[in-house]
N, C-alpha and C positions, 0 to 999 in steps of 0.2 A: 571533236572536229576530225573530219576525215583526213587521213594522211596516206602517203605511199612510201615514206621513208621514216624509219624510227631509229634513233640512236640510243643504245642502252649502255649503262655502266655494267661491267662484269669484272670478275676476279677481285673481290673485296680484298683490301689491304694493298694490292698492286694497282687497283683503280684503272683498269683498261676500259676501252670503249669498243662496242660492236655495232656496226652499221647494218641495219636490216632494210632491204628494199623489197617491195611487193609489186606484183603485176598491176598495170595501170587500170585494168578492169575490176580490180577488187575494191571493196569497201573496207578501209582499214581505220580502226579507232584505237587510239592510245588512251588508256584509263589511268590518269595520274592521281595521286593522293592530294588532299587539300594543301598539305605543307610542302609540296614540291618546290624546290628552290627557295624555301624559307631562309632568310639570312641567318648565318651562324652567330652565336654569342661571341663577343670580343673576349680577350683574355681577362680584362678587368671585370667583365660580367661573370665569367666563370669563377674568378677569385672571390667576388662578392657573394656568389651563391654558396661557395664552400664556407665562407666566413659568417654567413647568416643562416644557420641551420633551422630546420622545422622541428618544433617540439623537442629540442635537445640543446644542451649547452654547446658552446663552440668546441671544436675538436681540440684546440690548444688547451682548453680548460679540462677536458676529459683526460688529456695526455699527462697532465702534471702528476709527477710522482710514480708514473708507470715504469715498469722495468723491461717488459718484453712486448713488442708491438708486431702484429701481423697484418699485412694488407692483402686481402683476397682479391683476385681478379678472375674474369671468365676466360674461356678458351676461344679459339678462332671461329667457332660456329656462331659466336655472338659478335655483332658488329661494333662493339664498344671501342672508341678511339682512346684506349686507356692511357697511352703514352702522352696524350695531350692534357689529361686531367691529373696525372700523378704529381707533377711538380707543385701544383697548388695544395695538394694534400700533404706533401712532404714539408712545404713551408709552414703549414699549420702545426705539424708535429714538432718541427724544430723550434717554433715559437713557444711550444709547451714544454720545452726542455728535453726533448727526446734526441739522443745522439744517433748517428747513422748506424753504429754497431748494435743498437737495440732493435733495429727494424729488419724484418724479413718479409718477402713476398711469397704467396702461395697460390697456385692456380686451382680453382674450384671447378673442374669439368664434369662433376657427377660421375657417370659411368662411361664417359667418352675416354678416348685414349689419352695418354700423357703427351705433353708437348716436348718438342726438341728445343735445343738452345736457340737456333735461328727463329723459332716461333716465339720464344720468350722475348727476343729482341724486337720482333715485329709488334708484339703486344705492348711492351713496356718501354722500349727504347734501349739503345746500346749502353748508355750511361748507367741506367738502373741495373741492368744485368751485370755490368762490370763492377759496381760498387756495393751491391746488396746481395745476400743469398736469395735465390729464387728456387722454389721447390714445386714438384708435382704432387698431387694428391693420389693416393692409392686406396680405393674403396675396400680392398681385400685385407689390408694389413695396417697396423699402427693406428687403430681407432679406439676411442675410449667412450664408455657409457656416461651420459649426462642426464638421463631421465627418460620418461615416457610421456607422450602427449595424451591429452584427454580422449583422443580418438584411437589410442592404442598403438601409436607408432613409437617403437623403441629407438631412442636417439643415440647413435654412435657417431662421433665426429672425429675428424683428423686430430691425431695426438699433438702435433705441433700447434695447431689452432687452440686446442684446449689448454696448452701449457702457457699461453700468453695472457697477460692481464689487460691488453687493449686489442680488440678485434674490430677491424673496420674493413670496408670493401667498396669496390667500384664496379658499376655495371650499366646496362642500358635497358630501357623499358620498351620492349617490342611485343607484338601480339603473341600469345601462346595458346595452344589448343586445349589445354587442361587448366592452367593456372590463370587464364584470362589475359594476363600480361606477364612477361618475364620480369626479372630484377627483384628488388626488395630482398626478402628472406630466402629466395631461391639459391643464393650464393652459399648458404649453409645446407639446405635440403632442396635438391640433391647435391649441390656443389661440392661440399667437403664431408659428406656423410658416408657411413659405411654401407656395404652392399646389403646387409640385413635391413638396415633402415630404409634404403631406397626401394628394395623389393616389397617390403611391408607397405610402405606409403603408396607406391605406384599401383600395386595390385588392389588393395582394399579401398582406396579413395576413388577408384574408377567404378566400383561396384555400387549397386543400390544400397541405401538411399543417397549416398554421397555423390555417386556418378551423375545423378540428375542435375546437379548444380554446376557442372563443368561447362566450358565453352570458351571459344575465342572472344576476348573482350569482356568476359564476365568476371567481376571481382567481388561485388557485394554478395554475401551469402555463399560464395564459392568455397565448399568444404575442402577441396584439394588445396587451395591457397591458404585457408585458415589453418590447416594442419601444418603447412610449411612454416607459417609465421609463428605458430606455437613452438615448433621445433627449433626455429632460429632463436627464439628467446631462451630456450633451454641451452642452445649452443653458445649463448653469450655474445651475440652480435651487438655491438654498442654504437656503431656509426656507419651510415651507408651514403654513398654518393651515386646517384643514378642520372642518366641523361636520356633525352629524347632527341632523335636524329632526323635530318632531312634526307633527300635522295642521294646525297653525296657522302653520307656517314659523318656529317658535321653536326656538332652539338648546337641544337636550337633551344634547348631548355635543360637546366641543371638543377637538381634537387638534392639536398643534403640534410642529414639529421637522423632522427629516429626512423628505422627502416620501414615501418608501416606508414607513419605519417608522411614521410617524403615520397614514398611510393604512390600513395593515393593522390597527392598533389601532382605528381608526375603523370599519372594515368589521365588526369583531366586534360592536360595538354596533349598527351599522346592521342587521345580520342579525336582531338581537333586536327592534329597534324597528319595522322595516318588515315583519316576518313576518306573513303573512296566510293563513288557511285558506280556500282557494278553494271555492266552491259551484258545482256543475255543473248541467246539464240545465235551463238557464234558457230560458224562452220569450222573455223580454225581458231584455237585459243593459244596464244603465246604467253607463257608465264615464266618470267625471269626470276631465278632463284636468288639473285643478288639481294641483300648482302649475306645470305646464309647458304652459299652454294655447296657446302658440305652436307646438306640435308635436303634432298629433293622433296621430302614429304612436306616441307614448309612452302612449297610452290604449287602443289597439286590440289590444294583445297578449293581452288576456284572452279575446277572442272564440273562438279555437280550443279553449280549455280549459273554458269555462263555458257556451257557448251551444249549444242544440239545433240540429241541421241545419235551416236555413231560418228560424231565429229572427231576431228583430229586435235590432239593436245601436243603442243610443243613446249618442252621444259628446257630452259637454258640454264645450265649449271657450269660455269666456266672455272671449274676447280681442277687444277692439275694434280691434286692429291687424291682425287676420288672422294667417295663418301666416308664420313667419319665412322670410326670403329665405335660401336655402342655396345657395351658389355651386357646391358639389360635387354635391349630390344634387337640386338644384332644376331645374324646367323653365323654359326660356327661349325657347321657340318651339313651333310646332305639332308638330314631329317631333324636337326636340332639346332637350338640357339640359346640365347639368354632367356631368363625367366619371362620376359615380356614379348618374346618372339613367337610367332605362329606362321605356318605356311600360308603365303598369299596375303599376309597382313598389309604390306605396302601397296598392293595392287587393288585392294577393296574399293577405295574411292574412285577407281578408274573404270567401274563396271559399264558406264554408258559411253566410254571413249572407244572410238574405232581403232585408232592407232596412237601410240605414244612415241613421239619423236623426242630424242634427248640430244641436244646440241652441247657437246662437251669435248675437251681435248682427249680425254680417255675415259672409257667406261668398261669395267671388267665384265666377264661373263657372269660372275656371281651377282653383280649389281643389276645386270639386265634380267636375270632370273627373278630377282626380288620385285622388279617393277613390271612384271607381266610377261616375261619370256618372249614368245614369238610375236606378241603385240608391240614389242619395243623395237624401234628403229634408231640405231645410233649413227649420228652424223658429226663430223669434225668441222664442217664448213657450212655457212648459211646457204651458199649457192647450191650445194649438194642437197640440202634439206628442202629448199624451195622447189627444186626440180621434182622431188618426190611428191611434195604437196600438190604441185600443178598437174600431176598425173590424174588426180581425182577432182581437183577444184579448178573451175574455170571462171569466166567473167561473172560478176555478181557475188562472188565469194565474200562472206562477211568474216573478217579477221579482227580479233580483239586482242590487244596487247596490254599486259600488266607489267610495268617496267621494274618493279621491285616487290614481288608478291609477298615475301615474308613480312614486310613492313605494313602492307595495305590491310585496311580494316573495312569491312562491308558497311556501307551507309545505311 
């Protein structure tokens, strides 16, 4: 349906709104996913999902007799409302006889930067941070070897995780460019894996013949994901809770139990909720990076599919912290970066784009260089950006808006 005003959610975790207005002579189409505004689960429905796991005993049964419990959680680049789910998990552990002093939490960010205490509070809630130890993972130190996958990935995992006799985790199932969807065993690999493990897995599993099996939304036969899941078995992940989200980061589906079985069940719902009919031939493509605004690459995938040759791409990434530090894929000098970095890597999907407008509170020079250098136009306000667009685009301009690109899955 054609519109001339679009309201977008921005700044995940703070949940702000941004009001976009367009000239009256433009054709403006907002492409929403099928599960937009899907009602969230009630607390009782969340509790029931945790208490009725898939292909697994109840968590309270697994917990009986255990001495050391670790609950893994993802970093702010993932939209998981962890604080909402944690109380139901803790209730199950307590019913299984686990005391608070036997529980610790550990963030599994892979090769992303560690979290600060305020970020722990945002993810877990102030009460959890005040009453339980909460740790960051360091992929460069304090990892232990637990075996090698059949595809040759040496598995080194976090020492604290390995020391526990009950390992469980909380995450969210969202589209992923290599693993098909996130969540499941990814909280172990790369979440709490050592840098040698991550480098080996990421480099080899993207090469032929494995690389041909990758892709957003692809799970069956995906060798990248299968290697992750074998690694997670070696890492001893015993119970996983994963959620599917609506446009407001609310839980619309919760799946618990064996981390492969619950993940596959969750993926079935995720395909329905995130399904989006793409609209092509856009003169202007507006791609909102919510709810993963720390990673612009999660929002530019639409450009080759929806934008005319030479059209303008607008990426909205309302992150006050800038882009996430990525030790594997990030740039750390003029001519070098992590093992997965190469010059111009981020800009490659933008070959057909005329200009790249990035609407964000702050964009460093280094980030502008990564996303196309002179092609990138940084704007802090929508009015400023629209004025620049209007210099080239007049009546009849076709503008297509994707309100939460990292969640949306091509139909």
